[in-house]
C-alpha positions in Angstrom: 66.1 92.6 93.6 66.1 96.5 93.4 69.2 96.4 96.4 70.9 93.8 95.0 71.0 96.1 91.2 72.1 99.0 94.0 74.9 97.3 95.6 76.1 96.4 92.1 76.6 99.5 90.7 78.3 101.1 94.0 80.9 98.4 93.7 81.9 98.5 90.4 81.8 102.9 91.0 83.7 101.8 94.0 86.7 99.8 91.7 86.7 102.6 88.8 87.3 105.6 91.5 89.8 103.4 92.6 91.4 102.6 89.3 91.2 106.2 87.8 92.9 107.2 91.2 95.9 104.8 90.5 96.9 105.7 87.1 96.4 110.1 87.9 99.6 111.7 87.9 100.9 112.6 91.0 103.5 115.4 92.4 106.3 114.8 94.7 108.0 117.9 96.7 111.0 117.5 98.3 114.4 119.7 99.8 117.5 119.7 100.5 121.4 120.4 99.3 122.8 121.8 96.3 125.3 120.0 95.6 123.3 116.9 93.9 120.7 118.9 92.9 121.7 119.0 88.8 121.9 115.3 89.0 118.1 115.0 90.6 116.8 117.7 88.2 117.7 115.3 85.9 116.3 111.8 87.0 113.2 114.3 87.8 112.8 115.5 84.4 113.3 111.8 83.0 110.9 110.6 85.1 108.4 112.6 84.4 108.7 112.0 80.5 108.6 107.9 81.8 105.7 108.3 84.0 104.0 112.0 83.8 104.9 112.3 87.7 105.7 115.3 89.3 109.0 115.9 90.9 109.9 118.9 92.8 113.7 119.0 94.3 114.1 122.9 96.0 117.3 123.1 96.4 117.7 124.5 100.5 121.0 123.3 101.5 121.3 120.2 103.2 120.6 121.6 106.8 117.3 123.1 105.6 116.0 119.9 103.9 116.1 118.3 107.5 113.9 121.2 108.9 111.5 121.5 106.4 108.8 118.7 106.9 105.9 118.0 104.6 103.0 116.1 105.6 
């Protein structure tokens, strides 16, 4: 009986933690061309207001964006 109760409690805890992390705000970082950056900034602001997710776009030029490695 104790084993079954322990298993059930662990399963409930696992699903609770999974559900909480699925709704947590996230952060996305990218870099690239300067020309479309003002449009990206407006889109990112609108998206952040709707979802709470943060988007960070760095204007470093298209060749710099290609060279950047985000892990």
